[in-house]
N, C-alpha and C positions, 0 to 999 in steps of 0.2 A: 504494500500500500504506500502511495506517495502522500505525504502529509505536509501541508504548509504550516510552518511554525512561526507565528509573528512574535517578535521579541526573542528570537531563538538564541541570540548571543548573550542574553541576560542570565542572571544567577539561576533561576529555576528553569528557564527555557533551555539553557545549555546542558544541564544535567538530564533533562527530559530527552533532548536530542540523542545523547549517549545511549539511553535505554531504548529509544526507538530503533536506533541502528543495531543494537545488540539483539533486538527482537526480529531483525530482518526487514524492517520497514525503512522507507527513505524519507528523511526530513528534508524539506526545502525551506531555508530560513529567509525571512525578510525582517530587517531591523534597521532603524535609523541611526544606530550607534550613539544616540544621545546619552545613554547611561550605561554603555558597554563598550567593549573593545574588540577590534577585528582579530586580535591574537587569540581570542577564545577558540576560533576555528582550528588553529594549530593544535590546541590542547585536546579538542574533540578527536582530531585525527590521531594524535599520539595514543589516546586511550582505546580507540575503536579500530584504527587502521583505515578509516573511511573519512574523507573530508566532505561534509555536507555541502550541497549547492547553497550559495549565499547571494542574496540580492540586497543591496543597500537601498532602503526606501522607507517611506512613511505609510502607515495603514490608512491615512486619510487621502492617499493618492489612488483614486478609483481606477484610473486607466492602467496604472502599474499593476494593481491587484488583479484586474481582469486578464491582463497579459500573462502574469505569472500562473494564475489558476489554469488558464487554457494551455499555455505552452508546456507546462510541466505535468499536465494530466492529473491535477490534484484531486484526491478522493475525499479528504477530510482536512479540517483546520483545527489546530490548537492555538488559541489566542491568548498570548501573554502580554503583548505590547501595550504599554500604558504607564502612567506616572503613579508613584506609590507612596509619597511622603504625606502622612496625615497633617503635619504642621504646615507644610507648604500649601496643601490644599485649602487650608483655612485662610491663608493669605492671598492665594491666587485661585479662587474657585473657577473662574472662567477658563483658565488654562486646563484645569482637570476635567471639566465638562467637555471641552473641545477635544482633548486627547482621548479620554477614556470613553465617553459616551458617543460623541460624533464619530470618532475613529471606528468604534464598533459598528455603528450604523452603516458607515461606508463599506466596511468589510462584509457585513451580512448582505447588503445590496449587491456587492460584486459577486459573492457566492451564489446568490439567487440568479444573477445574469448568466453565470457559468454552470448552473445546475449542480453545484456542490452543496450538499445539504446536511453534512455532519459537522457540528461545531462543538468543541470542548473549550470552555471559557475559564480563565483564571479569575475567579471571584475571591471573596474574602470574608472572614468571620466578623470583620468590622460592620457588616450589614446588620448584625444582631444588636448593636448598641450595648447598653449596660443594664437593661431592666430585669433580667432573669438570673436566677441562681444557677451555677454550673451543676452538672455538665450540660452543655448546649447541644441539643439535637436539631434536626432540620425544621422542626415545628416551632422552635422558639420565635416569638414575634420579632420582626425586623424593625429596627429603630436606629439607623445610623446617626452618629453624633457629629459628623464632619463631612465636608464635600467629597473626600476620597471614598469613604464608605457609601455615601449617597450615590456616587457615580457607579460603583459596582452594583448596587441594588437596582439602579435604573437599567443597566445592561441586562441583569437577570430578568427584569420585567419585560424588556423588549424581546428577549429570547422566548419567554413564555407566550407572549402575544403572537409572535411570528409562528411558533409551533402550533398554536391553536388555529391560525389562519390557513395553514397548509400542512397536512398530515405527512408530507414527504420529509419534513425536517426532523432531524435528531439533534436536540440541543441539550448540552450538559453544563451545569454550573458547578464548579468545584470550589467550595468555600474553605480556604486555608486558614489554619491558625498561625503559628509562628515558625516559619521555615528557618532552619539553622544548619550548621554542619558544612561538609565539603566532600568532594569525591575522595574515596579512601586512598587513591594514588597520590594525593597532594597536588595534582596538576590543575584542578579546578576548584573554585570556591567563590565566596562572596567578596566582591571588590567595590564597595560603595564609593561614590564620588563625594569628596568633601568629608565633613564630620559625620560619622555613622549615626543614624537615627535609632538603631536597634541595639539591644544588649550584647549579643554574641560578637558581632564585628567590632564593637567598641572594646570589649574584653580582649579580643585578639590583638587589637592595635596597642592596648596597654601592655600586653605580654611581650610584644615585639619592640616596644620602646617608642612607638609613634605618638602615644598619648600618655600623660602623666599618671592619671588615676581614673578609676571608674566612678561616676557619680551615681549614687543610689538614691532615687527620688522617693523618699518616704519610707520610714521604718515603723509606722504606727498604724498600719492597716490591720484589720481583724483576720490575720493569717498566722500560721504557726510561728514564724519568725518576724512578723511585722512588715515584711517586704511584699511587693506585688507578686502574685502567682499567675503564671501563664502556661499555655499548652505549647511546648516546643516540639516540632517534628523535623526529623532529619531530611535534608533536601533529596537524598536518594530514595527515601520512602515516599516523599511527595511526588517525585518523578515517576516512580512505579505506579502510584495512584492514577496519574494521567494515562499511562499506557493501559492499565487495567480498565479504566473508565471508558477510554476510546474503544477498546476491544468489545466491551459490553454494549455501548450505545450505538456503534456503527450498524446501520440497518434496522434500528429500533426507532419508531417515531415517538415524538413527545418531548417534553422538557423535564430533565432530571436534575435534582439537586442533591449533592453529597457533601458532607463535612469531611475534611481530611485533617486529622490531628492524631496525637498519640493517645488521647483519652486520659491523660494524667496531668496534674498541675505541678509545676516546678517554680520555686521562688527565685527571686533575684540573687539572694545570698546562697541558695543551693547551687545555682549555676556558677556563681563566682567561686565557690569552694571546688566544684568539679573542674573548672577551667584552671584554677591554681594547681590542682593535682596533675592535670594533663601537661602543663608547661613546666612543672617542677619547682615552682616558687609561689609564695603567697603574694597575690597581686594587690597593689594598694587601691583603696576605695575611700570615698568621702560620702558622708550622709548629707543629703540636701532635702529641702521641703518637697512635699508632693507636687507633681505637675498637674495643672488643671486638666480635667477630663480623664485622667487615669482612673481605672477601677481596681478594686482590691484583688479579684480573682476571677478567672474564667478558664475553662478547658472544654474540649470537645466530647461529645458522645459520637464516636465514629462507627457505631454498630451498623448503620444503614449501608455504608460502603462494604463493610465486612460481609454482611448477609447477601448483598446484591451481586458483587463481583469478586468476593473472596479476597479483599485487600485489607491489610492491617499494617500499622507502623511496627517495625521490628527493632529499630536501632535505639539504644539506651542513651541516657544523658552522658555517660562516659564516652560512647562512640561519637556523639555530637561534638564534644569538647576535644577529643583526641584528633578527630579528622580535621576540625577547624584549625587546631594548633599546627598540624602537619602542613596544611595548606599555607597558613600565614607565616610560619617559620621558613618554609621553602620559598615563599614569594612575599617578602616583607613589605613590598610596595605594591602588591597586587599584580595584575597582568601587565606585561611590558607594553 
């Protein structure tokens, strides 16, 4: 199967491309390289022995999309391309709606023109907001608290509406929790541009000397150690979830929603302790006040994915930290 992977040189997209190739499928990548680097293709080739076809471009370019879908005889699309900073989305909402929502509409329109009607979408657990006690299943009410989460929910709704309008469509929304980790080879990992927004890459940059200390935002939450609790999922588990979901959904009509998470909560200090063990030294941290909008705890109920296409997260917190440290220590400044 030939699969168009939008945003395929990004963190999750690149790991998914590796697993698509290992399954015998052919990813065709389109990426604007706004938040990723072309050298990722070299690493995919090193790991798999295959260099995926790459087209530099934006998903809002309808003519380019139709050309790629047609010329490469694409059968399905995995859609990662989009912006993902919660804080930036609050400051620049129009940018997020243009990229994430408008970009997805252009993609779906191009797919319709080219009679490609299988889409797996990179959605997010941010669509659930903070109104419910964990664990969160797919029936938890949606209530996003920022434009990023709202943009993901809007695309989920568009996919649902399109699938109702035409039974030939297979639409799947995968709602991620907190992707972390790296390929076990150390060749591929997370390479955020600028100051990391997320815990794990920040810890990795402290460990490698690029940052002085981890800021822990709040230690007075109603959690076992007072710090925020999240569901962290290893990026290779997340990638396998995409491959399994695509295998299940291709040829099935409708709109499917699945949570992809580990199903367990890990606190900031637990992750700090595990990463300190992985890199062999106690990493410095400072306590800071809570950030506005942060919630105490959430984690997934991933049972629906397990029941439906026999997927579950297998990697432990130690795997997450050891693989991240291997990547960061071998690539202290990220991709070349």
